[in-house]
C-alpha positions in Angstrom: 17.1 45.8 5.1 18.5 42.7 3.4 21.6 42.6 5.5 19.4 42.6 8.7 17.4 39.8 7.3 20.5 37.8 6.2 21.9 38.2 9.8 18.7 37.2 11.4 18.4 34.0 8.9 22.0 33.2 10.0 21.3 33.3 13.6 18.3 31.2 13.3 20.1 28.7 11.1 22.9 28.5 13.6 20.5 27.7 16.5 18.8 25.0 14.5 22.1 23.5 13.5 23.4 23.5 17.2 20.1 21.7 18.3 20.4 19.2 15.5 24.0 18.4 16.5 22.9 18.0 20.2 20.2 15.7 19.0 22.4 13.7 16.9 24.9 13.3 19.8 22.2 11.7 21.9 22.2 8.8 19.4 25.8 8.0 20.0 26.8 4.8 21.7 23.3 3.7 22.3 23.7 -0.1 22.0 20.2 -0.3 23.7 18.5 1.4 20.7 20.9 -0.7 18.3 19.3 -3.8 19.6 16.1 -2.6 17.7 18.1 -3.7 14.5 18.7 -7.1 13.2 21.8 -7.9 11.0 21.0 -10.3 8.0 21.9 -14.1 8.5 22.9 -14.9 4.9 23.5 -18.6 5.6 20.0 -18.8 7.3 18.6 -16.8 4.3 20.2 -19.2 1.8 18.5 -22.2 3.4 15.2 -20.2 3.7 15.5 -19.7 -0.2 15.8 -23.4 -1.0 12.9 -24.2 1.1 10.7 -21.3 -0.2 11.5 -21.1 -3.8 13.1 -24.6 -4.5 16.4 -25.1 -6.3 16.8 -24.0 -9.9 16.4 -20.9 -12.0 13.5 -18.5 -11.2 12.3 -15.0 -12.2 12.3 -11.8 -9.9 10.4 -8.7 -11.1 10.1 -5.1 -10.0 6.8 -3.2 -10.8 6.5 0.5 -10.9 4.1 3.0 -12.3 3.9 6.8 -13.1 1.2 9.4 -13.8 0.4 12.8 -14.9 -2.5 15.1 -16.0 -2.9 17.9 -18.5 -5.4 20.8 -18.1 -5.5 22.0 -21.5 -8.6 22.5 -23.8 -10.9 22.6 -20.7 -10.6 19.0 -21.0 -8.6 17.2 -18.3 -6.5 14.5 -19.8 -5.1 11.9 -17.3 -2.3 9.6 -18.0 -1.3 6.5 -16.0 1.3 3.7 -16.8 2.7 0.6 -15.2 5.6 -1.5 -16.3 7.6 -4.3 -15.0 11.4 -5.4 -15.3 12.5 -8.9 -14.6 15.7 -10.7 -14.2 16.6 -14.4 -13.6 17.9 -15.7 -10.2 19.2 -19.1 -9.3 18.8 -21.0 -5.9 21.7 -23.5 -5.5 24.5 -23.3 -2.8 24.0 -19.5 -3.0 21.3 -17.1 -4.1 22.3 -15.3 -7.2 20.5 -12.6 -9.2 21.5 -11.7 -12.9 20.8 -8.0 -12.9 22.7 -7.6 -15.9 20.2 -9.6 -17.7 17.3 -7.5 -16.6 14.7 -7.0 -19.3 11.4 -5.2 -19.7 8.3 -7.4 -19.7 7.2 -6.0 -23.1 4.2 -8.2 -23.2 2.8 -6.9 -19.9 2.1 -3.4 -19.6 -0.8 -1.1 -18.2 -1.3 2.2 -20.0 -4.4 4.4 -19.8 -5.2 7.9 -21.0 -8.6 9.1 -19.7 -10.2 12.3 -21.1 -12.7 14.2 -18.9 -14.5 17.6 -19.2 -13.6 19.8 -16.3 -17.4 20.1 -15.5 -17.6 16.3 -15.1 -15.0 16.1 -12.3 -17.5 16.5 -9.7 -19.1 13.2 -10.7 -15.8 11.3 -10.7 -14.6 12.6 -7.3 -18.0 11.9 -5.6 -18.1 15.3 -4.2 -17.4 18.7 -5.6 -13.9 20.2 -4.9 -14.4 23.6 -3.0 -11.2 25.4 -3.7 -8.3 25.4 -6.4 -6.1 23.5 -4.0 -8.6 20.9 -3.3 -9.2 20.7 -7.0 -5.7 20.2 -7.9 -5.2 17.6 -5.3 -8.4 15.9 -6.5 -7.3 15.7 -10.1 -4.1 14.1 -8.9 -6.2 11.3 -7.5 -7.5 10.2 -10.8 -4.3 9.3 -12.6 -2.9 8.1 -9.2 -5.8 5.5 -8.8 -5.3 4.2 -12.3 -1.5 3.9 -11.7 -2.3 1.9 -8.5 -4.7 -0.1 -10.4 -2.0 -0.9 -13.3 0.6 -1.8 -10.9 -1.5 -4.4 -8.9 -3.1 -5.8 -12.2 0.5 -6.5 -13.6 1.4 -8.1 -10.2 -1.5 -10.4 -10.4 -0.7 -11.5 -13.8 2.8 -12.1 -12.9 2.2 -13.9 -9.8 3.6 -17.5 -9.9 5.6 -16.8 -13.0 7.9 -14.6 -11.0 8.8 -16.0 -7.6 9.7 -12.5 -6.2 7.8 -9.5 -7.0 9.0 -6.0 -5.7 6.3 -3.4 -5.6 7.3 0.3 -5.4 4.7 0.9 -2.9 4.0 -0.5 0.8 1.2 -3.0 0.6 0.1 -2.2 4.1 -0.2 1.5 3.4 -1.9 0.7 0.1 -4.4 -1.7 1.8 -5.3 0.9 4.3 -5.9 3.6 1.9 -7.9 1.5 -0.6 -10.1 0.0 2.3 -11.0 3.3 3.5 -12.2 4.4 0.1 -14.1 1.2 -0.3 -15.8 1.6 2.9 -16.7 5.2 2.0 -18.1 4.0 -1.2 -20.3 1.3 0.8 -21.6 4.2 2.9 -23.2 5.9 0.0 -25.5 2.7 -0.3 -24.7 2.3 -4.1 -22.0 1.5 -6.4 -22.2 1.6 -10.3 -19.8 -1.3 -10.3 -23.0 -3.5 -9.8 -23.8 -2.6 -13.4 -20.4 -2.7 -15.1 -21.2 -3.8 -18.7 -19.8 -7.2 -19.9 -19.5 -8.9 -16.4 -21.7 -11.0 -14.2 -24.0 -9.2 -11.9 -22.4 -8.2 -8.6 -24.5 -7.2 -5.7 -23.7 -4.7 -3.0 -23.4 -7.6 -0.4 -20.4 -9.0 -2.6 -18.7 -5.6 -2.5 -19.5 -5.5 1.3 -18.0 -8.9 2.1 -15.0 -8.4 -0.4 -14.2 -5.0 1.3 -14.5 -6.0 5.1 -13.4 -9.7 4.8 -11.2 -9.9 1.6 -10.5 -13.2 0.1 -11.4 -16.3 2.1 -7.7 -17.0 2.8 -7.0 -13.7 4.6 -6.6 -13.5 8.3 -9.6 -12.0 10.2 -9.4 -10.9 13.8 -12.4 -11.7 16.1 -11.9 -8.3 17.9 -15.1 -6.5 18.7 -14.8 -4.2 15.7 -14.3 -7.1 13.2 -16.2 -9.9 15.0 -19.3 -9.7 12.5 -16.7 -10.6 9.7 -14.9 -13.3 11.7 -18.5 -14.9 12.2 -18.9 -14.9 8.3 -15.3 -16.4 7.7 -16.4 -19.2 10.0 -19.7 -19.9 8.3 -18.0 -20.0 5.0 -16.9 -23.4 6.1 -20.3 -24.4 7.1 -23.3 -23.9 9.2 -22.7 -23.7 13.1 -24.8 -23.1 16.2 -24.2 -20.0 18.3 -22.5 -22.1 20.9 -20.2 -23.6 18.3 -19.3 -20.2 16.9 -18.6 -18.9 20.3 -16.3 -21.6 21.1 -14.3 -21.3 17.6 -14.1 -17.5 17.8 -13.3 -17.6 21.7 -15.9 -15.0 22.6 -18.9 -14.8 24.9 -22.4 -15.3 23.4 -23.5 -12.0 24.3 -20.7 -10.5 22.1 -21.5 -12.9 19.3 -25.3 -11.9 19.3 -24.3 -8.2 19.0 -22.1 -8.9 16.1 -24.9 -11.1 14.5 -27.4 -8.1 15.0 -24.8 -5.6 13.4 -24.4 -7.9 10.5 -28.0 -8.1 9.9 -28.6 -4.2 10.2 -25.8 -3.8 7.6 -27.3 -6.5 5.4 -30.8 -4.6 5.3 -29.0 -1.4 4.2 -27.4 -3.3 1.5 -30.6 -4.9 0.3 -29.6 -8.5 0.7 -29.5 -10.9 3.6 -26.1 -12.6 4.3 -26.8 -15.0 7.4 -29.9 -16.9 8.0 -31.0 -19.3 10.9 -32.4 -22.6 10.1 -35.0 -24.6 11.9 -32.3 -26.7 13.6 -31.1 -23.4 15.3 -27.8 -23.4 13.2 -26.7 -20.2 11.6 -25.8 -20.5 7.9 -24.9 -18.1 5.0 -27.8 -17.3 2.5 -27.7 -19.3 -0.6 -25.1 -17.9 -3.1 -23.4 -15.7 -0.5 -20.3 -18.0 -0.3 -19.5 -17.1 -3.9 -19.0 -13.6 -3.2 -15.2 -13.7 -3.9 -15.5 -15.4 -7.3 -17.8 -12.8 -8.5 -15.8 -9.9 -7.3 -12.6 -11.5 -8.5 -14.2 -11.8 -12.1 -15.3 -8.1 -11.9 -11.8 -6.8 -10.8 -10.2 -8.6 -13.5 -12.6 -7.7 -16.2 -12.6 -4.0 -15.2 -8.7 -3.9 -15.1 -8.8 -5.4 -18.7 -11.3 -2.8 -19.9 -9.3 0.0 -18.2 -5.9 -0.9 -19.9 -6.7 -2.9 -23.0 -10.5 -2.4 -23.8 -12.1 0.1 -26.1 -14.5 1.3 -23.3 -13.8 4.6 -21.3 -12.8 3.3 -17.9 -15.0 5.8 -15.9 -17.9 6.3 -18.3 -21.1 4.4 -18.3 -22.7 6.4 -21.0 -24.7 9.6 -20.9 -23.7 11.5 -17.9 -23.1 8.4 -15.7 -19.6 7.9 -14.3 -17.9 5.7 -11.9 -16.2 7.5 -9.0 -12.5 7.3 -7.8 -14.0 5.4 -4.9 -15.2 2.6 -7.3 -11.8 2.5 -9.0 -10.0 2.2 -5.7 -12.5 -0.5 -4.5 -11.4 -2.4 -7.6 -7.8 -2.0 -6.8 -8.5 -3.2 -3.1 -9.8 -6.4 -4.6 -6.9 -7.0 -6.9 -4.6 -6.5 -3.8 -6.4 -9.0 -1.9 -6.3 -11.4 -5.1 -2.7 -10.8 -5.3 -2.1 -11.8 -1.6 -4.2 -15.0 -2.4 -2.3 -15.9 -5.4 1.1 -15.2 -3.8 0.3 -17.6 -1.0 -1.1 -20.4 -3.4 2.1 -20.1 -5.8 4.8 -19.5 -3.2 5.6 -16.1 -4.4 7.5 -13.7 -2.2 6.0 -10.2 -2.2 8.0 -7.3 -1.1 6.5 -3.9 -0.9 9.0 -0.9 -0.5 8.4 2.6 0.6 11.0 5.2 -0.3 9.8 8.7 1.1 7.6 7.4 4.0 7.1 10.0 7.0 5.7 7.2 9.2 6.2 7.5 12.9 5.6 3.9 13.8 8.8 3.2 15.5 8.9 6.2 18.0 5.1 6.3 18.5 4.4 2.5 19.2 7.2 -0.1 18.2 9.8 1.4 20.5 7.6 1.8 23.6 6.1 -1.9 22.9 9.6 -3.3 22.5 10.5 -1.8 25.9 7.5 -2.8 27.7 7.5 -6.3 26.3 11.1 -6.8 27.4 12.4 -7.0 23.9 14.5 -4.0 24.5 15.9 -2.5 27.7 16.5 1.3 27.4 19.4 2.7 29.5 17.9 6.1 29.2 15.0 7.7 27.3 15.0 7.6 23.5 15.9 10.8 21.7 12.8 12.8 20.6 12.7 12.5 16.8 9.2 11.7 15.3 10.3 10.8 11.8 11.2 7.0 11.7 13.7 7.3 8.6 15.4 10.3 10.1 15.5 8.4 13.7 17.0 5.3 12.3 19.3 6.9 9.7 20.9 8.9 12.6 21.1 5.8 14.9 22.9 3.8 12.2 25.5 6.7 11.4 26.3 7.3 15.0 26.7 3.6 15.8 29.0 1.9 13.3 28.5 -1.4 15.3 25.1 -1.6 13.3 26.5 -3.4 10.3 24.9 -3.2 7.0 22.7 -4.6 5.7 20.4 -4.5 8.6 16.6 -4.2 9.4 14.5 -3.2 12.4 12.7 -6.1 14.1 9.4 -7.0 12.2 6.4 -5.6 13.6 2.6 -5.9 12.6 1.2 -3.1 10.4 -1.5 -2.6 12.9 1.2 -0.7 15.0 0.9 2.3 12.5 -2.6 2.9 14.2 -1.3 2.5 17.8 0.1 5.3 20.1 1.7 5.0 23.6 0.7 7.7 26.1 1.6 7.6 29.7 2.5 4.1 29.5 -0.8 2.9 28.0 -1.4 1.8 24.3 -4.2 3.6 22.6 -5.8 3.6 19.0 -4.4 6.5 17.1 -8.0 6.7 15.4 -11.2 5.2 16.6 -9.9 1.6 16.4 -6.7 -0.3 15.9 -6.6 -1.6 12.3 -6.9 -5.2 11.5 -3.8 -7.2 12.7 -2.0 -10.1 11.1 -2.2 -8.9 7.6 1.3 -7.4 7.0 4.8 -7.4 8.7 6.9 -4.2 8.3 10.5 -3.4 8.9 12.8 -0.7 8.0 16.0 -1.5 6.2 19.6 -0.1 5.2 21.7 -2.0 2.8 25.0 -0.3 2.4 27.9 1.7 3.9 30.9 3.1 2.2 34.0 0.9 2.9 36.2 4.0 3.1 33.9 5.6 5.8 31.4 3.3 7.5 29.4 6.3 8.9 28.4 7.3 5.3 25.4 5.1 4.4 22.6 4.5 1.9 19.1 5.7 2.6 16.8 3.9 5.1 13.7 2.5 3.5 10.7 0.5 4.6 9.6 -3.0 3.3 6.5 -4.9 4.0 5.4 -8.4 3.3 2.3 -10.5 3.8 1.7 -12.2 7.2 2.0 -15.9 7.0 0.3 -18.0 9.8 2.5 -21.0 8.9 5.8 -19.2 9.9 4.6 -16.1 11.8 1.9 -17.5 14.3 4.7 -18.1 16.9 5.4 -14.3 17.1 1.8 -13.2 17.6 1.6 -11.3 21.0 -1.2 -10.0 23.2 -1.5 -6.5 24.0 -4.3 -4.2 25.5 -5.2 -1.0 23.6 -7.8 1.5 24.4 -10.2 2.2 21.6 -13.1 4.5 21.4 -15.4 1.8 22.5 -13.1 0.7 25.5 -10.2 -1.6 26.1 -9.6 -4.3 23.6 -7.1 -7.2 23.3 -5.1 -6.9 20.1 -3.0 -9.8 18.9 -0.3 -8.4 16.5 2.8 -9.8 15.1 6.1 -8.7 16.9 9.4 -10.4 16.1 11.0 -11.8 19.2 14.8 -12.9 20.0 14.6 -15.6 17.3 15.2 -14.3 13.9 12.2 -14.4 11.6 13.1 -16.6 8.7 10.8 -14.8 5.9 11.9 -11.3 7.0 15.6 -12.4 7.1 15.2 -13.9 3.6 13.5 -10.7 2.3 16.4 -8.6 3.6 18.9 -11.0 2.0 17.1 -10.6 -1.3 16.9 -6.9 -1.0 20.8 -6.7 -0.3 21.4 -8.5 -3.6 19.0 -6.3 -5.8 20.5 -2.9 -5.4 23.1 -1.3 -7.8 26.0 0.5 -6.0 27.2 1.9 -9.3 24.0 4.1 -9.9 23.1 6.7 -7.4 19.2 6.3 -7.6 19.7 2.4 -7.1 22.4 2.5 -4.3 21.0 0.8 -1.5 17.5 0.7 -3.1 16.5 -1.7 -5.9 17.8 -2.0 -9.5 14.7 -3.6 -10.9 12.4 -0.8 -9.5 15.0 1.7 -10.8 14.8 0.5 -14.3 10.9 0.3 -14.3 10.7 3.8 -12.8 12.9 5.2 -15.7 10.9 3.4 -18.2 7.4 4.5 -17.0 8.4 8.2 -16.7 9.7 8.2 -20.3 6.5 6.6 -21.5 4.2 8.9 -19.6 6.1 11.9 -20.9 5.8 10.4 -24.5 2.1 9.7 -24.0 1.5 13.2 -22.7 3.2 14.8 -25.8 1.4 12.7 -28.4 -2.0 12.5 -26.8 -2.1 16.1 -26.0 -1.8 17.0 -29.9 -4.7 14.5 -30.7 -6.9 16.4 -28.1 -5.8 19.7 -29.5 -6.6 18.6 -33.1 -10.1 17.1 -32.1 -11.2 19.9 -29.7 -9.5 22.8 -31.3 -11.0 22.1 -34.6 -14.6 22.4 -33.0 -13.4 25.5 -31.2 -12.2 27.3 -34.2 -15.2 26.4 -36.4 -17.7 27.5 -33.8 -15.5 30.3 -32.6 -15.5 29.3 -29.0 -12.0 30.3 -28.2 -12.4 30.1 -24.4 -12.7 26.3 -25.0 -9.1 26.0 -26.2 -7.3 27.8 -23.5 -8.2 29.4 -20.2 -7.5 33.1 -19.5 -4.7 31.9 -17.3 -3.0 29.9 -20.2 -3.5 32.7 -22.6 -1.8 35.2 -20.3 1.0 32.7 -19.5 1.6 32.2 -23.2 1.5 36.0 -23.9 4.0 36.6 -21.1 6.3 33.9 -22.3 6.2 35.5 -26.0 6.7 38.9 -24.6 9.8 37.6 -22.6 11.3 36.2 -25.7 
């Protein structure tokens, strides 16, 4: 029987390998696809560095986090930690990073240990997990949310002091996930963040504006789905008539009045007005509304300080009241918005890196758009391979003319919610996400000198969209949304090399470590931070588990409630382990 299974497995594996080789061969000598990549222009990047950072010595920092949880004692212990490693770099004739001098930012760390009874998990998740798999996934969300919070909190603190900040996460993907959770929170019509102790009163309308608009410096599109927020963004600068708003936003009055009605309806559900119309016929924000961002910023920073340095339980409001994970993720969203604002004010280059992404942006939207826009002329259909990292890794390996370090053309993160079907672009979901927020590129840094076909991994990086340098690469495209066709104006890099993305690639190429496998073609500062946080979480789990055992175990033994200490599954596992010895 086993021999028959082995023979069948061998045959099926052979078929898969044959198909893979045929697929790989279809990438060979594809200069048309190779034009999707851009080689680094080092001299231009050096000039950009002098303009962006200024000559002299600066600091670069990598921030990473780790998390874990422990199900012992009927009490769930969640651990989250984030740390930062920095090194100096100089901008003179050449850009130089002193990675050998990399040091941990010992005065800046974010660590949290959060205990919860299993029966209280439903309050924190905002819904009761239905099955064991759902429960385990939900439990991972708790430490993951605090890990994200910690990473962003450290980045905000370092912004300006460090001129380059590497994040071990894509900012665009993090923004979309956090935005979704914050919107889900608002749909519930309440948030206990409005009553977080020790902070200024924050209204639901403040959370609503911060979620949907962000900080006042963020770009907001005037598309149908976002027009009501674009209207608020204009009114933040002063009162306007309907005609003036229509001219500024370049929309018809009918569409503007629909957006205004939508904003008023939302205001009623939030319990506070946002826009008012004066006797002169001009629209203006209600008194106090314009200060929404300052209030939310103070709340976000105060909550993060409490979570990682205070004596207050970061989820408990006393008695049986708890914040939910949606509340925590809303705070993280506000910190990310604040980070983008501070980076713009201080001239800090933010680079988010994704290692194990399974995105399909290239095959689903970017490649078709590059072809339709004339940026790329395909000699034959592109190979069918949905995973972008695999697609680009095979393309690079099969075409040595793609010299490392390289990156793909920069594209708007909004393309991640676009799909091409039969020559037309459609929203992958109900609507295309906000454009002109983040610019994404895949990159590859190294190839072996002895064999150029052997190369480092392909990763993704993103950066913030900057109107000052990126406005010239904004394109117009029509995409079909649930409500009908709409004009989207995303960023898409043209024939002229984008100076900021080129600088980012040059910076990345100077920050890997070819002598360490995990940092080969990746990032040395993030590698060091990753090792540090994993070791610290492991140590936290070991020491704090003992504290919990001592506290709760004593009560259990005194009251003879033995099931409180360990579950039946744990008791059986311990017995089987002892029997095996």
